[in-house]
C-alpha positions as CSV (number, residue, x, y, z in Angstrom):
1,X,126.3,176.2,183.6
2,X,122.6,176.8,183.3
3,X,121.4,176.2,179.7
4,X,124.2,173.8,179.0
5,X,123.4,171.4,176.2
6,X,126.4,168.9,176.5
7,X,127.3,169.5,172.8
8,X,130.8,169.8,173.8
9,X,131.0,168.6,177.4
10,X,134.5,167.3,178.0
11,X,135.1,167.5,174.3
12,X,136.5,163.9,173.8
13,X,136.1,164.5,170.0
14,X,139.1,166.6,169.9
15,X,141.1,165.5,173.0
16,X,140.9,161.7,172.4
17,X,144.7,161.4,172.1
18,X,145.2,163.3,175.3
19,X,142.6,161.1,177.0
20,X,144.1,157.8,175.8
21,X,147.5,159.0,177.2
22,X,145.7,159.5,180.6
23,X,144.1,156.0,180.2
24,X,147.5,154.4,179.8
25,X,149.0,156.5,182.8
26,X,146.1,155.2,184.9
27,X,146.6,151.6,183.8
28,X,143.4,150.8,182.0
29,X,143.3,147.6,180.1
30,X,139.8,148.4,178.4
31,X,137.6,151.3,177.7
32,X,133.9,151.5,177.2
33,X,132.2,154.0,175.0
34,X,129.3,154.4,172.8
35,X,129.0,155.0,169.1
36,X,126.4,157.6,168.3
37,X,124.0,156.4,165.4
38,X,123.2,159.9,164.6
39,X,126.8,160.8,164.2
40,X,127.7,157.7,162.1
41,X,124.4,157.6,160.0
42,X,122.8,161.0,160.5
43,X,119.6,159.8,158.3
44,X,119.4,156.6,160.3
45,X,120.0,154.6,157.0
46,X,121.9,155.1,154.0
47,X,125.1,157.2,153.6
48,X,127.8,157.1,156.2
49,X,129.0,160.4,157.5
50,X,132.8,160.4,156.6
51,X,133.8,162.6,159.7
52,X,131.9,160.4,162.0
53,X,133.5,157.3,160.5
54,X,137.0,159.0,160.5
55,X,136.6,159.9,164.4
56,X,135.6,156.4,165.5
57,X,138.3,154.7,163.4
58,X,140.9,157.2,164.9
59,X,139.8,156.7,168.4
60,X,139.6,152.9,168.1
61,X,143.0,152.9,166.5
62,X,144.5,155.0,169.3
63,X,143.1,152.7,172.0
64,X,144.3,149.6,170.4
65,X,147.8,150.9,169.6
66,X,148.1,151.6,173.3
67,X,146.9,148.1,174.3
68,X,143.5,149.3,175.6
69,X,140.5,147.0,174.5
70,X,137.6,149.0,173.0
71,X,134.3,148.0,174.6
72,X,131.5,149.4,172.3
73,X,127.9,150.2,172.9
74,X,125.7,150.8,169.8
75,X,122.6,152.5,171.4
76,X,122.8,154.8,174.5
77,X,119.5,156.7,174.7
78,X,119.8,158.1,171.3
79,X,118.7,157.3,167.8
80,X,118.4,159.5,164.6
81,X,115.6,162.0,165.0
82,X,114.6,161.3,161.4
83,X,113.5,157.9,162.4
84,X,111.5,159.2,165.3
85,X,109.8,161.6,162.9
86,X,109.2,159.2,160.2
87,X,107.8,156.1,162.1
88,X,108.0,156.6,165.8
89,X,111.4,155.1,166.4
90,X,111.3,152.1,168.8
91,X,107.5,152.1,168.6
92,X,107.6,150.8,165.1
93,X,108.9,147.4,164.0
94,X,110.6,149.1,161.0
95,X,113.4,150.1,163.4
96,X,114.4,146.3,163.7
97,X,115.7,146.6,160.0
98,X,117.3,150.0,160.3
99,X,119.0,149.1,163.7
100,X,120.4,145.9,162.1
101,X,121.8,147.8,159.2
102,X,123.4,150.3,161.4
103,X,124.8,147.4,163.5
104,X,126.1,145.9,160.3
105,X,128.0,149.1,159.4
106,X,129.7,149.2,162.7
107,X,130.6,145.5,162.6
108,X,132.0,145.8,159.1
109,X,133.8,149.1,159.7
110,X,135.2,148.5,163.3
111,X,134.9,144.9,164.0
112,X,138.4,143.9,163.0
113,X,139.6,145.8,166.2
114,X,136.4,145.7,168.4
115,X,135.8,142.5,170.0
116,X,133.1,143.4,172.6
117,X,129.7,144.9,171.6
118,X,126.7,145.7,173.6
119,X,123.7,146.6,171.4
120,X,121.5,148.5,173.9
121,X,122.4,150.3,177.1
122,X,120.0,150.1,180.0
123,X,117.2,149.0,177.9
124,X,114.9,148.7,180.9
125,X,115.5,152.3,182.1
126,X,115.3,153.5,178.3
127,X,111.7,152.2,177.9
128,X,110.7,152.9,181.4
129,X,112.0,156.7,181.5
130,X,111.5,157.3,177.9
131,X,108.0,155.8,177.4
132,X,106.4,155.6,180.8
133,X,107.6,158.3,183.1
134,X,108.7,160.6,180.1
135,X,111.6,162.3,181.8
136,X,114.2,161.0,179.3
137,X,114.4,160.8,175.4
138,X,112.1,160.4,173.5
139,X,109.9,162.0,176.5
140,X,106.7,160.2,175.8
141,X,104.1,159.5,178.4
142,X,100.4,160.0,179.6
143,X,98.5,161.2,182.5
144,X,98.7,160.5,185.3
145,X,102.0,158.7,185.0
146,X,103.8,161.6,183.5
147,X,103.6,165.1,181.8
148,X,104.1,164.8,178.1
149,X,102.8,166.3,174.9
150,X,102.2,162.9,173.4
151,X,102.6,159.1,174.3
152,X,100.8,156.2,176.3
153,X,102.5,155.1,179.3
154,X,100.3,151.9,179.6
155,X,101.3,150.5,176.2
156,X,104.4,152.0,174.7
157,X,107.1,150.7,177.3
158,X,106.1,147.2,176.4
159,X,106.0,148.0,172.5
160,X,109.5,149.7,172.7
161,X,110.9,146.9,174.8
162,X,109.7,144.2,172.4
163,X,111.2,145.8,169.5
164,X,114.5,146.4,171.3
165,X,114.7,142.8,171.9
166,X,113.8,141.9,168.3
167,X,116.4,144.5,166.9
168,X,119.0,143.2,169.3
169,X,118.4,139.6,168.3
170,X,118.6,140.5,164.7
171,X,121.9,142.2,165.1
172,X,123.2,139.2,167.1
173,X,122.2,136.7,164.5
174,X,123.7,138.9,161.8
175,X,127.1,139.0,163.6
176,X,126.8,135.2,164.2
177,X,126.2,134.5,160.5
178,X,128.6,136.9,158.9
179,X,131.2,138.1,161.2
180,X,131.8,135.7,164.2
181,X,134.2,133.2,162.5
182,X,136.4,136.1,161.1
183,X,136.4,138.7,163.9
184,X,135.8,136.4,167.0
185,X,134.0,139.1,168.9
186,X,131.2,139.0,171.6
187,X,127.8,140.5,171.5
188,X,126.0,141.5,174.8
189,X,123.0,143.2,176.2
190,X,122.9,145.7,179.0
191,X,120.4,146.5,181.8
192,X,120.4,148.8,184.7
193,X,120.0,146.9,188.0
194,X,118.7,147.9,191.4
195,X,118.8,145.6,194.3
196,X,115.2,145.7,195.8
197,X,114.7,145.6,199.6
198,X,111.3,145.3,201.2
199,X,110.4,148.5,202.9
200,X,109.1,146.7,206.0
201,X,109.1,143.1,207.1
202,X,105.5,142.5,206.1
203,X,104.6,139.6,203.7
204,X,103.2,142.0,201.3
205,X,106.3,144.1,200.9
206,X,108.4,140.8,200.5
207,X,106.1,139.6,197.8
208,X,106.2,142.9,196.1
209,X,110.0,142.9,196.1
210,X,109.8,139.7,194.4
211,X,107.5,141.1,191.7
212,X,109.9,144.1,191.3
213,X,112.7,141.6,190.6
214,X,110.8,139.7,188.1
215,X,110.1,143.0,186.3
216,X,113.5,144.6,186.6
217,X,115.5,141.6,185.5
218,X,112.9,139.4,183.8
219,X,111.7,142.0,181.3
220,X,114.8,141.5,179.2
221,X,116.6,138.5,180.6
222,X,113.6,136.0,180.6
223,X,113.2,136.4,176.8
224,X,117.2,136.3,176.2
225,X,117.7,133.2,178.4
226,X,114.1,131.5,178.0
227,X,112.5,133.0,174.9
228,X,109.6,134.6,176.4
229,X,108.5,137.3,179.0
230,X,108.0,136.2,182.8
231,X,104.5,134.7,183.4
232,X,103.8,137.2,186.0
233,X,104.5,140.2,183.4
234,X,102.2,138.5,180.9
235,X,99.5,138.0,183.4
236,X,99.6,141.6,184.8
237,X,100.1,143.4,181.6
238,X,97.7,141.3,179.6
239,X,97.2,142.1,175.9
240,X,99.4,145.4,176.4
241,X,102.5,143.2,176.0
242,X,103.3,142.0,172.5
243,X,103.7,138.2,172.1
244,X,106.7,136.6,170.5
245,X,106.1,134.3,167.5
246,X,107.8,130.9,167.6
247,X,110.5,132.2,165.1
248,X,111.0,135.4,167.2
249,X,111.3,133.4,170.4
250,X,113.9,131.1,168.8
251,X,115.8,134.3,167.7
252,X,115.8,136.1,170.9
253,X,116.5,133.1,173.1
254,X,120.3,132.7,173.6
255,X,121.1,135.9,171.6
256,X,124.0,137.0,173.6
257,X,127.6,136.3,174.8
258,X,127.4,138.4,177.8
259,X,125.1,140.5,180.1
260,X,126.2,144.0,180.8
261,X,125.1,145.2,184.4
262,X,125.0,148.7,185.6
263,X,124.6,149.1,189.3
264,X,124.7,152.1,191.6
265,X,122.4,151.6,194.7
266,X,119.8,149.7,196.4
267,X,116.1,150.8,196.6
268,X,113.2,150.0,198.9
269,X,109.9,148.6,197.6
270,X,106.4,149.1,199.2
271,X,103.4,147.1,198.2
272,X,100.5,149.0,196.6
273,X,98.9,146.2,194.6
274,X,95.5,147.1,196.1
275,X,95.8,150.7,194.7
276,X,95.7,149.9,191.0
277,X,93.4,147.5,189.1
278,X,95.7,145.1,187.1
279,X,95.6,145.5,183.3
280,X,94.9,149.4,183.4
281,X,98.1,150.9,184.5
282,X,101.6,151.7,183.5
283,X,104.6,149.3,184.4
284,X,104.8,150.3,188.0
285,X,101.1,149.9,188.5
286,X,101.4,146.2,186.7
287,X,104.2,145.6,189.4
288,X,101.9,146.9,192.1
289,X,104.7,148.5,193.9
290,X,106.1,151.9,195.0
291,X,110.0,152.3,194.6
292,X,111.5,154.4,197.3
293,X,114.8,155.7,196.2
294,X,117.7,155.5,198.9
295,X,118.6,158.2,201.3
296,X,121.7,160.0,200.2
297,X,124.7,160.6,202.3
298,X,124.9,163.6,204.8
299,X,126.1,165.7,201.8
300,X,122.4,165.0,200.3
301,X,124.2,164.3,197.0
302,X,126.3,161.1,197.2
303,X,125.0,157.6,196.8
304,X,124.9,155.4,199.8
305,X,127.8,152.7,199.7
306,X,125.8,149.3,199.3
307,X,128.1,146.8,197.9
308,X,125.8,144.0,199.3
309,X,123.2,145.1,196.7
310,X,125.8,144.4,193.9
311,X,126.1,141.0,195.5
312,X,122.4,140.5,195.6
313,X,122.2,141.4,191.9
314,X,125.0,139.0,190.8
315,X,123.6,136.2,193.0
316,X,120.3,136.8,191.5
317,X,121.4,136.5,188.0
318,X,123.6,133.6,188.8
319,X,120.7,131.6,190.4
320,X,117.9,132.5,188.2
321,X,119.6,132.8,184.7
322,X,122.1,130.0,184.5
323,X,125.1,132.1,185.7
324,X,125.7,133.9,182.3
325,X,129.0,135.9,181.6
326,X,128.7,139.3,183.0
327,X,130.5,142.5,182.6
328,X,130.0,145.2,185.3
329,X,129.6,148.1,182.6
330,X,128.8,151.0,185.1
331,X,129.5,151.4,188.8
332,X,130.5,154.7,190.6
333,X,129.9,157.3,193.1
334,X,127.9,160.5,192.4
335,X,129.3,163.8,193.9
336,X,128.6,167.4,193.5
337,X,130.5,169.0,190.6
338,X,133.3,171.1,192.0
339,X,137.1,171.4,192.1
340,X,137.7,169.4,195.3
341,X,140.1,166.6,194.1
342,X,140.3,164.7,197.5
343,X,137.2,162.5,196.8
344,X,137.4,160.0,199.6
345,X,133.8,159.1,199.2
346,X,134.4,157.8,195.6
347,X,137.6,155.7,196.8
348,X,135.5,154.3,199.6
349,X,132.5,153.5,197.1
350,X,134.9,152.0,194.5
351,X,136.9,149.9,196.9
352,X,133.8,148.3,198.4
353,X,132.2,147.4,195.2
354,X,135.3,146.1,193.6
355,X,135.8,143.9,196.5
356,X,132.2,142.9,196.3
357,X,132.7,141.8,192.6
358,X,136.0,139.9,193.7
359,X,134.1,138.0,196.4
360,X,131.3,137.1,194.0
361,X,133.9,135.6,191.4
362,X,135.3,133.6,194.2
363,X,131.7,132.3,194.9
364,X,131.3,131.4,191.2
365,X,129.6,134.3,189.4
366,X,130.9,134.5,186.0
367,X,132.1,138.0,186.0
368,X,134.4,138.9,183.1
369,X,135.3,142.4,183.8
370,X,134.6,145.7,185.7
371,X,134.3,149.3,184.4
372,X,134.0,152.3,186.8
373,X,131.8,155.1,185.9
374,X,133.4,157.0,184.9
375,X,136.9,158.0,183.6
376,X,136.3,161.6,183.8
377,X,133.6,164.2,184.4
378,X,131.2,164.8,181.7
379,X,127.5,165.9,180.9
380,X,125.3,163.5,182.8
381,X,122.0,162.2,181.4
382,X,120.0,163.2,184.5
383,X,121.4,166.4,185.6
384,X,123.9,167.8,183.2
385,X,126.9,169.3,184.8
386,X,125.5,169.4,188.2
387,X,126.8,166.1,189.4
388,X,130.2,164.2,188.8
389,X,131.3,160.7,188.5
390,X,134.8,161.1,187.1
391,X,138.2,159.9,188.3
392,X,139.5,162.9,186.5
393,X,138.1,166.5,187.1
394,X,137.3,168.6,184.1
395,X,137.0,172.3,184.5
396,X,134.2,173.1,182.2
397,X,134.6,176.8,182.7
398,X,138.2,176.5,181.3
399,X,138.5,176.9,177.5
400,X,141.1,174.2,177.4
401,X,138.9,171.8,179.4
402,X,141.9,170.7,181.3
403,X,141.7,167.3,183.2
404,X,143.0,166.8,186.7
405,X,143.3,163.6,188.6
406,X,141.3,163.3,191.6
407,X,142.5,161.2,194.7
408,X,140.4,158.4,193.3
409,X,142.3,158.3,190.0
410,X,145.5,157.8,192.0
411,X,143.8,155.1,194.2
412,X,142.3,153.4,191.0
413,X,145.7,153.4,189.3
414,X,147.5,152.0,192.1
415,X,144.8,149.3,192.4
416,X,145.1,148.3,188.9
417,X,148.8,148.2,188.8
418,X,149.4,146.2,191.9
419,X,150.9,142.8,191.0
420,X,148.5,139.9,191.2
421,X,145.4,142.1,191.4
422,X,143.0,140.9,188.7
423,X,139.3,140.3,188.8
424,X,139.7,136.8,187.8
425,X,142.7,136.1,189.9
426,X,143.6,136.0,193.6
427,X,143.9,139.1,195.7
428,X,145.9,138.8,198.8
429,X,144.6,141.9,200.6
430,X,142.0,144.6,200.0
431,X,143.8,147.8,198.4
432,X,143.6,150.1,201.5
433,X,146.7,152.2,200.8
434,X,144.8,155.6,200.4
435,X,142.1,155.1,202.9
């Protein structure tokens, strides 16, 4: 699959009816997907692409007619190239107006059937990887933090994040003013979460871990909850982090009905605060930490199973951010892409993390729902067709792109269909039938 672009991937564009049928057979009550701004409004503003509009209407209608709630994300690592070329995309305040108008189109065209909206997916990863490290779109960075043709890793992540928050708040206020009373929907914001663990028991690593949490959560949640960035971020980043006006702070604060959380694994944190001079580095330097990614399983491909890390995330948000409503938007096991359908590690991963969610609900976390990542194998952002997260296997070498249920699909279906098994209800015993 070298050179694959993902232009077709699992071809949900043409096979959506077949896929919705699989969702019904599996027992899904909700399905999360993204609308592509570029597909719906290719020029970023102005005329709507009729084929894009028809596709999303058809797909949403198919979901709703089968009793499946559509949960829609408006921005997932892509925006129209023309806006990048014209004014630098998220680096310009102009995008606030264009994103709001795009959101307005979506609310107007689909909001009578879509009740759950997330404006931005993994906003923290997007600005980190897109404008600091430069390994994800739009691939901007500067030496020595990354190897890109253009960008500034010391300033651009903060600028892009600021405009994302303003655009999100603008879209939220628009919905609140013009659509909420008629459509009765909910607007949320999504972040990628790690649970950071000190590399050693040293005081330095423990303090560094607290700094990491303030950045990973606080960069976006502090403005959404309290109206401003964390004091630590403002101190360490100095003038490189934009300031909210009074009016902007009021608009951003409280501009959400839920927080979307993506969680996969824990990471260790090592203090390196003496290595960098504060005020002159990128975001990692401003944190003064080194993030050490987890050891993979013996297969060197699968995520370690750390449901206690998800508990840490949920408890942290509960304690520091007034226990907001939460949807677990992404949580799943990575495996190598192959035709092996007996994916025991995925079953073990899902069971452990779902049970963690249930325990946290019992302990007071306001978790409203859980989405496994993902329903079927597709083209992954980080490594294309090399990895697999799906409950359903897709043979990408087959012209028909046939879907086959993995053992995890059977397990998940059985779990969902058990009487009395709900995230907000009582589960008498863990679902262990397939383990």
